[in-house]
MARBA-3410 file (N, C-alpha, C, O; in Angstrom, 1 decimal):
169
-21.5,-32.7,0.4,-20.9,-31.3,0.5,-20.8,-30.4,-1.0,-20.8,-29.2,-1.1 ~ -20.7,-31.4,-2.0,-20.7,-31.0,-3.5,-21.9,-30.2,-3.8,-21.8,-29.2,-4.4 ~ -23.1,-30.7,-3.5,-24.4,-30.2,-3.6,-24.7,-29.0,-2.8,-25.4,-28.0,-3.2 ~ -24.2,-29.2,-1.7,-24.5,-27.8,-0.7,-23.7,-26.5,-1.0,-24.0,-25.4,-0.7 ~ -22.2,-27.1,-1.7,-21.5,-25.9,-2.4,-22.4,-25.4,-3.6,-22.7,-24.2,-3.8
-22.8,-26.4,-4.3,-23.5,-25.7,-5.7,-24.8,-24.9,-5.2,-25.1,-23.9,-5.7 ~ -25.4,-25.4,-4.3,-26.6,-24.5,-3.8,-26.3,-23.1,-3.3,-26.8,-22.1,-3.7 ~ -25.2,-23.2,-2.4,-24.5,-21.8,-1.9,-24.2,-20.9,-3.0,-24.6,-19.8,-3.0 ~ -23.4,-21.3,-4.1,-23.0,-20.8,-5.3,-24.3,-20.3,-6.0,-24.3,-19.1,-6.3 ~ -25.3,-21.1,-6.3,-26.8,-20.4,-6.8,-27.3,-19.4,-6.0,-27.8,-18.5,-6.5
-27.2,-19.6,-4.7,-27.7,-18.4,-4.1,-26.9,-17.2,-4.2,-27.5,-16.2,-4.3 ~ -25.6,-17.1,-4.1,-24.8,-16.2,-4.2,-25.1,-15.5,-5.7,-25.3,-14.3,-5.8 ~ -25.1,-16.2,-6.7,-25.4,-15.7,-8.0,-26.9,-15.1,-8.2,-27.1,-14.2,-9.0 ~ -27.9,-15.7,-7.4,-29.2,-15.0,-7.3,-29.2,-13.7,-6.6,-29.9,-12.9,-7.0 ~ -28.4,-13.5,-5.6,-28.0,-12.4,-5.1,-27.4,-11.3,-6.0,-27.8,-10.1,-6.0
-26.4,-11.8,-6.7,-25.8,-10.7,-7.7,-26.8,-10.6,-8.8,-26.7,-9.5,-9.5 ~ -27.8,-11.5,-9.2,-28.5,-11.3,-10.3,-29.5,-10.3,-10.0,-29.9,-9.5,-10.9 ~ -30.0,-10.2,-8.6,-31.0,-9.3,-8.1,-30.1,-8.1,-7.7,-30.8,-7.1,-7.3 ~ -29.0,-8.0,-7.7,-28.5,-6.7,-7.4,-28.1,-5.8,-8.7,-28.1,-4.6,-8.7 ~ -27.8,-6.5,-9.6,-27.5,-6.0,-10.9,-27.6,-6.8,-12.1,-26.9,-7.8,-12.4
-28.4,-6.5,-12.7,-28.9,-7.2,-14.2,-28.6,-6.1,-15.5,-29.4,-5.3,-15.9 ~ -27.5,-6.3,-15.9,-26.9,-5.3,-16.9,-26.6,-4.2,-16.3,-25.5,-4.1,-15.7 ~ -27.4,-3.1,-16.3,-27.0,-1.8,-15.8,-27.9,-1.4,-14.6,-27.5,-0.6,-13.8 ~ -29.2,-1.8,-14.6,-30.1,-1.5,-13.3,-30.2,-2.6,-12.3,-29.7,-3.7,-12.6 ~ -30.7,-2.3,-11.2,-31.1,-3.2,-10.1,-32.5,-3.6,-10.3,-33.4,-2.8,-10.4
-32.7,-5.1,-10.2,-34.1,-5.3,-10.8,-34.7,-5.7,-9.4,-35.6,-4.9,-9.0 ~ -34.4,-6.7,-8.6,-35.0,-6.9,-7.3,-34.1,-7.1,-6.2,-34.2,-8.2,-5.7 ~ -33.2,-6.1,-5.7,-32.1,-6.2,-4.8,-33.0,-6.8,-3.4,-34.2,-6.6,-3.0 ~ -32.0,-7.6,-2.9,-32.2,-8.2,-1.5,-31.4,-7.3,-0.5,-30.2,-7.5,-0.3 ~ -32.2,-6.5,0.2,-31.7,-5.5,1.3,-32.1,-6.0,2.6,-33.2,-6.5,2.8
-31.3,-5.9,3.5,-31.7,-6.1,4.9,-32.7,-5.2,5.6,-32.3,-4.1,5.9 ~ -33.8,-5.5,5.8,-34.8,-4.7,6.1,-35.4,-3.7,5.4,-36.0,-2.8,5.9 ~ -35.2,-3.9,4.0,-35.8,-3.2,3.0,-36.3,-3.7,1.5,-36.4,-3.1,0.5 ~ -36.4,-5.3,1.7,-36.6,-6.1,0.5,-38.2,-6.1,0.5,-38.9,-6.6,1.4 ~ -38.7,-5.5,-0.7,-40.2,-5.9,-0.9,-40.5,-7.0,-1.2,-39.7,-7.8,-1.7
-42.0,-7.6,-1.0,-42.5,-8.8,-1.2,-42.2,-9.5,-2.5,-41.8,-10.6,-2.7 ~ -42.6,-8.4,-3.3,-42.3,-9.0,-4.8,-40.9,-9.3,-5.3,-40.7,-10.2,-6.1 ~ -39.9,-8.5,-4.7,-38.5,-8.8,-4.9,-38.3,-10.2,-4.2,-38.0,-11.1,-5.0 ~ -38.6,-10.5,-3.0,-38.3,-11.6,-2.2,-39.0,-12.8,-3.1,-38.3,-13.8,-3.1 ~ -40.1,-12.9,-3.9,-40.7,-13.6,-4.4,-40.1,-13.9,-5.7,-40.2,-15.1,-6.1
-39.6,-12.9,-6.4,-38.9,-12.9,-7.7,-37.6,-13.9,-7.5,-37.4,-14.9,-8.1 ~ -37.0,-13.3,-6.5,-35.8,-14.1,-6.1,-35.8,-15.6,-5.7,-34.9,-16.4,-6.0 ~ -36.9,-16.0,-4.8,-37.2,-17.2,-4.5,-37.7,-18.0,-5.7,-37.2,-19.2,-5.9 ~ -38.4,-17.5,-6.5,-38.8,-18.3,-7.8,-37.4,-18.5,-8.6,-37.1,-19.6,-9.1 ~ -36.7,-17.6,-8.7,-35.3,-17.9,-9.4,-34.7,-19.1,-8.6,-34.2,-20.0,-9.2
-34.7,-19.1,-7.4,-33.9,-20.2,-6.6,-34.6,-21.5,-7.1,-33.9,-22.4,-7.6 ~ -35.9,-21.7,-7.0,-36.7,-22.5,-7.3,-36.5,-23.0,-8.5,-36.5,-24.3,-8.5 ~ -36.4,-22.3,-9.8,-36.2,-22.6,-11.0,-34.8,-23.3,-11.3,-34.7,-24.0,-12.3 ~ -33.9,-23.0,-10.5,-32.4,-23.4,-10.5,-32.2,-24.7,-9.9,-31.3,-25.4,-10.2 ~ -33.2,-25.1,-8.8,-33.0,-26.4,-8.0,-32.9,-27.7,-9.0,-32.0,-28.4,-9.1
-34.0,-27.8,-9.7,-34.2,-29.1,-10.5,-32.7,-29.4,-11.3,-32.0,-30.4,-11.2 ~ -32.6,-28.3,-12.0,-31.2,-28.5,-12.9,-29.8,-28.9,-11.9,-28.9,-29.6,-12.2 ~ -30.1,-28.3,-10.7,-28.7,-28.6,-10.0,-29.0,-29.9,-9.5,-28.0,-30.7,-9.5 ~ -30.0,-30.5,-9.1,-30.1,-31.9,-8.6,-29.8,-32.7,-9.7,-29.1,-33.7,-9.5 ~ -30.2,-32.6,-10.9,-30.1,-33.4,-12.2,-28.5,-33.4,-12.7,-28.1,-34.2,-13.5
-27.8,-32.2,-12.1,-26.4,-32.1,-12.3,-25.5,-33.1,-11.3,-24.5,-33.8,-11.6 ~ -26.1,-32.9,-10.1,-25.4,-33.6,-9.0,-25.5,-35.2,-9.2,-24.7,-36.0,-9.0 ~ -26.9,-35.4,-9.8,-27.4,-36.7,-9.7,-26.4,-37.3,-11.1,-26.0,-38.5,-11.1 ~ -26.1,-36.6,-12.2,-25.4,-37.2,-13.1,-23.8,-37.1,-12.7,-23.0,-38.0,-13.0 ~ -23.3,-36.0,-12.1,-22.1,-36.1,-11.7,-21.7,-37.2,-10.7,-20.6,-37.7,-10.8
-22.5,-37.6,-9.9,-22.4,-38.6,-8.7,-23.3,-39.9,-9.1,-23.8,-40.6,-8.3 ~ -23.3,-40.1,-10.4,-24.1,-41.3,-10.6,-23.8,-42.7,-9.9,-24.6,-43.6,-9.5 ~ -22.5,-42.8,-9.7,-22.1,-44.2,-9.0,-22.8,-44.2,-7.6,-23.0,-45.3,-7.0 ~ -23.0,-42.9,-7.1,-23.4,-43.0,-5.6,-25.0,-43.0,-5.6,-25.7,-43.3,-4.6 ~ -25.5,-42.7,-6.6,-27.0,-42.8,-6.6,-27.8,-43.9,-7.0,-29.0,-43.8,-7.2
-27.0,-44.9,-7.2,-27.9,-46.3,-8.0,-28.7,-46.5,-6.9,-28.6,-46.2,-5.8 ~ -29.8,-47.3,-7.5,-30.9,-47.8,-6.8,-31.4,-46.7,-5.7,-31.8,-47.2,-4.6 ~ -31.5,-45.6,-5.9,-32.3,-44.7,-5.1,-33.4,-44.1,-5.8,-33.6,-44.3,-7.0 ~ -34.3,-43.2,-5.2,-35.4,-42.6,-5.9,-34.8,-41.6,-7.0,-35.2,-41.4,-8.1 ~ -33.6,-40.9,-6.4,-33.1,-39.9,-7.2,-32.7,-40.7,-8.9,-33.1,-40.2,-9.9
-32.1,-41.7,-8.8,-31.8,-42.5,-10.0,-32.9,-43.0,-10.6,-32.9,-43.1,-11.9 ~ -33.9,-43.3,-9.9,-35.3,-43.8,-10.7,-35.9,-42.6,-11.3,-36.6,-42.7,-12.3 ~ -35.7,-41.4,-10.7,-36.5,-40.1,-11.3,-35.8,-39.4,-12.6,-36.2,-39.0,-13.7 ~ -34.4,-39.3,-12.1,-33.5,-38.6,-13.2,-32.7,-39.7,-14.1,-32.0,-39.3,-15.0 ~ -32.7,-40.9,-13.8,-31.8,-41.7,-14.4,-32.7,-42.7,-15.5,-32.2,-43.1,-16.5
-33.8,-43.0,-15.3,-34.8,-43.8,-15.9,-36.0,-42.9,-16.5,-36.2,-42.7,-17.7 ~ -36.9,-42.4,-15.5,-38.1,-41.8,-16.0,-37.9,-40.6,-16.9,-38.4,-40.6,-18.1 ~ -37.1,-39.3,-16.4,-37.1,-38.4,-17.3,-36.4,-38.5,-18.4,-36.6,-37.9,-19.5 ~ -35.3,-39.4,-18.1,-34.0,-39.4,-19.4,-34.7,-40.0,-20.7,-34.4,-39.7,-21.8 ~ -35.6,-41.0,-20.4,-36.1,-41.8,-21.5,-37.7,-41.3,-21.8,-38.4,-42.1,-22.4
-38.1,-40.2,-21.4,-39.4,-39.3,-21.9,-38.9,-39.0,-23.2,-37.8,-38.6,-23.5 ~ -39.9,-39.4,-24.1,-39.8,-38.9,-25.7,-39.3,-37.5,-25.8,-38.3,-37.3,-26.4 ~ -40.0,-36.5,-25.2,-39.5,-35.4,-25.6,-38.1,-34.9,-25.2,-37.4,-34.1,-25.9 ~ -37.6,-35.5,-23.9,-36.3,-35.3,-23.3,-35.4,-36.2,-23.7,-34.2,-36.0,-23.4 ~ -35.7,-37.2,-24.5,-34.7,-38.1,-24.9,-33.6,-37.6,-25.6,-32.4,-37.8,-25.2
-33.9,-36.8,-26.6,-33.0,-35.9,-27.6,-32.1,-35.0,-26.9,-31.0,-34.8,-27.4 ~ -32.4,-34.4,-25.9,-31.7,-33.4,-24.8,-30.7,-34.3,-24.1,-29.5,-34.1,-24.2 ~ -31.3,-35.1,-23.6,-30.1,-36.1,-22.8,-29.2,-36.8,-23.7,-28.0,-37.0,-23.4 ~ -29.6,-37.1,-24.9,-28.5,-38.0,-25.7,-27.3,-36.9,-26.2,-26.1,-37.3,-26.5 ~ -27.8,-35.8,-26.3,-27.0,-34.7,-26.9,-26.3,-34.0,-25.7,-25.4,-33.3,-26.1
-26.6,-34.1,-24.6,-26.2,-33.4,-23.4,-26.4,-32.1,-23.5,-25.4,-31.4,-23.3 ~ -27.6,-31.6,-23.9,-27.9,-30.2,-24.0,-28.0,-29.4,-22.9,-27.6,-28.2,-22.8 ~ -28.3,-30.1,-21.8,-28.6,-29.3,-20.2,-27.2,-29.4,-19.8,-27.0,-28.4,-19.1 ~ -26.4,-29.9,-19.9,-25.0,-29.8,-19.2,-24.3,-28.8,-20.0,-23.6,-28.0,-19.5 ~ -24.4,-28.7,-21.4,-23.9,-27.9,-22.0,-24.5,-26.4,-22.0,-23.9,-25.3,-22.1
-25.9,-26.5,-21.9,-26.4,-24.9,-21.5,-26.0,-24.6,-20.1,-26.0,-23.4,-19.9 ~ -25.6,-25.4,-19.1,-25.3,-25.0,-17.8,-23.8,-24.5,-17.9,-23.6,-23.4,-17.4 ~ -22.9,-25.1,-18.5,-21.8,-24.8,-18.7,-21.5,-23.4,-19.5,-20.5,-22.7,-19.2 ~ -22.3,-23.2,-20.6,-22.4,-22.1,-21.4,-22.8,-21.0,-20.5,-22.1,-20.0,-20.7 ~ -23.7,-20.9,-19.6,-24.0,-19.9,-18.7,-22.9,-19.6,-17.8,-22.5,-18.4,-17.6
-22.4,-20.6,-17.3,-21.3,-20.5,-16.2,-20.1,-19.7,-17.0,-19.6,-18.8,-16.4 ~ -19.7,-20.0,-18.3,-18.6,-19.4,-18.9,-19.0,-17.8,-19.3,-18.2,-16.8,-19.2 ~ -20.5,-17.7,-19.7,-20.8,-16.4,-20.0,-20.8,-15.4,-18.7,-20.4,-14.3,-18.9 ~ -21.1,-15.9,-17.6,-21.2,-15.3,-16.2,-19.7,-15.1,-15.9,-19.5,-14.0,-15.3 ~ -18.8,-15.8,-16.0,-17.5,-15.8,-15.6,-17.0,-14.6,-16.4,-16.4,-13.8,-15.8
-17.1,-14.4,-17.9,-16.8,-13.3,-18.8,-17.6,-12.1,-18.5,-17.0,-11.0,-18.7 ~ -18.7,-12.0,-17.9,-19.2,-10.8,-17.4,-18.7,-10.3,-16.3,-18.6,-9.1,-16.0 ~ -18.5,-11.3,-15.3,-17.9,-10.9,-14.1,-16.4,-10.2,-14.5,-15.8,-9.3,-13.9 ~ -15.9,-10.7,-15.4,-14.4,-10.2,-15.3,-14.6,-9.0,-16.4,-13.9,-8.0,-16.1 ~ -15.4,-8.8,-17.3,-15.4,-7.5,-17.7,-16.0,-6.4,-17.1,-15.6,-5.3,-17.2
-17.1,-6.7,-16.2,-17.9,-5.7,-15.5,-18.0,-6.1,-14.2,-19.1,-6.6,-13.8 ~ -16.9,-5.9,-13.3,-16.7,-6.4,-12.0,-17.4,-5.4,-10.9,-17.6,-5.6,-9.7 ~ -17.7,-4.2,-11.7,-18.1,-3.0,-10.8,-19.4,-3.4,-10.1,-20.4,-3.3,-10.8 ~ -19.6,-4.0,-8.8,-21.0,-4.3,-8.4,-21.0,-3.4,-7.0,-19.9,-2.9,-6.5 ~ -22.1,-3.4,-6.5,-22.3,-2.9,-5.1,-21.4,-3.7,-3.8,-21.1,-3.2,-2.7
-21.2,-4.8,-4.1,-20.8,-5.9,-3.2,-19.2,-5.7,-3.3,-18.5,-5.7,-2.3 ~ -18.8,-5.6,-4.7,-17.7,-5.3,-4.9,-17.0,-4.0,-4.5,-15.8,-4.0,-4.2 ~ -17.7,-2.7,-4.5,-17.3,-1.7,-4.1,-17.3,-1.5,-2.6,-16.6,-0.6,-2.0 ~ -18.3,-2.5,-1.8,-18.3,-2.4,-0.6,-16.8,-3.0,0.0,-16.2,-2.6,1.0 ~ -16.6,-4.2,-0.9,-15.3,-5.0,-0.5,-14.2,-4.1,-0.6,-13.5,-3.9,0.4
-14.0,-3.3,-1.8,-13.0,-2.2,-1.8,-12.9,-1.4,-0.8,-11.8,-1.3,-0.2 ~ -14.1,-0.6,-0.4,-14.1,0.4,0.7,-13.7,-0.3,2.0,-13.2,0.4,2.8 ~ -13.9,-1.6,2.3,-13.6,-2.3,3.5,-12.0,-2.3,3.5,-11.3,-2.0,4.5 ~ -11.5,-2.7,2.3,-9.9,-3.1,2.2,-9.3,-1.7,2.3,-8.1,-1.7,2.7 ~ -9.8,-0.8,2.0,-9.3,0.7,2.2,-9.3,1.1,3.7,-8.3,1.5,4.3
-10.6,1.0,4.1,-10.7,1.3,5.6,-9.4,0.4,6.3,-8.5,1.0,6.9 ~ -9.5,-1.0,6.3,-8.7,-1.7,6.8,-7.2,-1.3,6.7,-6.5,-1.3,7.7 ~ -6.8,-0.8,5.4,-5.5,-0.4,5.1,-5.3,1.0,5.9,-4.2,1.4,6.3 ~ -6.4,1.7,6.1,-6.1,3.1,6.7,-5.8,2.8,8.2,-5.0,3.3,8.8 ~ -6.6,1.7,8.7,-6.5,1.5,10.3,-5.0,0.8,10.5,-4.3,0.9,11.5
-4.7,0.1,9.5,-3.3,-0.6,9.7,-2.3,0.6,9.7,-1.3,0.6,10.4 ~ -2.6,1.6,8.8,-1.3,2.7,8.8,-1.5,3.5,9.9,-0.5,4.0,10.4 ~ -2.8,3.7,10.5,-2.7,4.4,11.7,-2.3,3.8,12.9,-1.8,4.4,13.8 ~ -2.4,2.6,13.0,-1.7,1.6,13.9,-0.4,1.6,14.0,0.2,1.5,15.1 ~ 0.1,1.6,12.8,1.7,1.5,12.6,2.3,2.9,12.9,3.4,3.0,13.4
1.6,4.1,12.5,1.8,5.5,13.0,2.0,5.7,14.4,3.0,6.3,14.8 ~ 1.1,5.3,15.0,0.7,5.3,16.4,2.0,4.5,17.2,2.7,5.0,18.1 ~ 2.2,3.4,16.8,3.1,2.6,17.3,4.4,3.3,17.1,5.2,3.3,18.0 ~ 4.8,3.9,15.9,6.0,4.6,15.6,6.1,5.9,16.7,7.3,6.1,17.2 ~ 5.1,6.7,17.1,5.0,7.8,17.8,5.2,7.4,19.4,5.7,8.1,20.3
4.7,6.0,19.3,4.7,5.6,21.0,6.3,5.3,21.2,6.8,5.4,22.3 ~ 7.0,4.8,20.0,8.4,4.2,20.3,9.3,5.4,20.3,10.4,5.3,20.9 ~ 8.9,6.5,19.6,9.8,7.6,19.2,9.6,8.4,20.8,10.6,8.8,21.4 ~ 8.4,8.5,21.4,8.2,9.0,22.7,9.0,8.1,23.8,9.7,8.7,24.7 ~ 8.9,7.0,23.7,9.4,6.1,24.7,11.2,6.4,24.5,11.8,6.6,25.5
11.7,6.6,23.5,13.1,6.8,23.4,13.6,8.0,23.7,14.8,8.3,24.1 ~ 12.4,9.0,23.6,12.9,10.3,24.1,12.7,10.4,25.7,13.5,11.1,26.3 ~ 11.8,9.8,26.1,11.7,9.7,27.6,13.0,8.8,28.2,13.5,9.1,29.3 ~ 13.5,8.0,27.6,14.6,7.1,28.1,15.9,7.8,27.8,16.9,7.6,28.5 ~ 15.9,8.6,26.6,17.1,9.6,26.4,17.1,10.8,27.5,18.1,11.2,28.0
16.1,11.2,27.7,16.1,12.4,28.9,16.2,11.7,30.1,16.8,12.3,31.0 ~ 15.8,10.7,30.5,16.0,10.0,31.7,17.5,9.6,32.1,17.9,9.6,33.2 ~ 18.1,9.2,30.9,19.4,8.8,30.9,20.4,10.3,31.3,21.4,10.2,32.0 ~ 19.9,11.4,30.6,20.8,12.4,30.8,20.5,13.2,32.1,21.4,13.8,32.7 ~ 19.1,13.0,32.6,19.2,13.5,34.3,19.7,12.5,35.0,20.4,12.9,35.9
19.8,11.2,34.8,20.5,10.3,35.7,21.9,10.5,35.8,22.5,10.3,36.9 ~ 22.5,10.9,34.6,24.0,10.9,34.6,24.4,12.1,35.2,25.6,12.2,35.6 ~ 23.5,13.3,35.1,23.8,14.6,35.9,23.7,14.4,37.2,24.5,14.9,38.0 ~ 22.7,13.5,37.7,22.5,13.3,39.2,23.7,12.6,39.6,24.3,13.1,40.6 ~ 24.3,11.5,39.0,25.4,10.7,39.3,26.7,11.7,39.5,27.4,11.8,40.5
26.8,12.5,38.3,27.8,13.4,38.4,28.0,14.3,39.7,29.0,14.5,40.3 ~ 26.6,14.8,40.1,26.4,15.8,41.0,27.0,14.8,42.4,28.0,15.1,43.0 ~ 26.3,13.8,42.7,26.6,13.1,43.6,28.1,12.9,43.9,28.6,13.2,45.0 ~ 28.7,12.3,42.9,30.5,12.3,43.0,31.0,13.4,43.4,31.9,13.3,44.2 ~ 30.5,14.8,42.8,31.1,16.1,43.2,30.8,16.3,44.7,31.6,16.9,45.4
29.6,15.8,45.3,29.4,16.1,46.6,30.5,15.0,47.6,30.9,15.3,48.7 ~ 30.6,14.0,47.0,31.4,13.1,47.9,32.8,13.6,48.1,33.5,13.2,49.0 ~ 33.2,14.4,47.0,34.7,14.7,46.8,34.6,15.9,47.8,35.6,16.1,48.4 ~ 33.8,16.7,48.1,34.0,17.6,49.0,34.0,17.4,50.4,34.2,18.3,51.2
END
């Protein structure tokens, strides 16, 4: 479940990256309007993120992957390669991933204005307007019902008084 969550978070980050990179849109993913090169760039970004994601999950859940192929690949073979040994000894990959996460957090907090955020605000405004319209129509119905019932009581009281006057005659 943790790995799937990270994968979906990576896909969402890829979508946001494609929608806005600093100021301009680079390779947006639009329903029915995505060019092939945009699709391939986004796919290559996802494929570039998968091995670090697998390595992070394997490191995080190392107790669960003992004596598996994943442990053999990431735990023994790659970890003890001469070039990568320094990186694993100093936790460079984990520090890089966490630093990118922190930079992304600050970027999203400082510049939250994106197409999806704008759509979200627009939907919230529309929902609020619909709720206000529903409340207003409900109030109008209640007022009309009260008006009809008060008119009905007035007419009913007059008819009763007229009926009593007829009986006395």
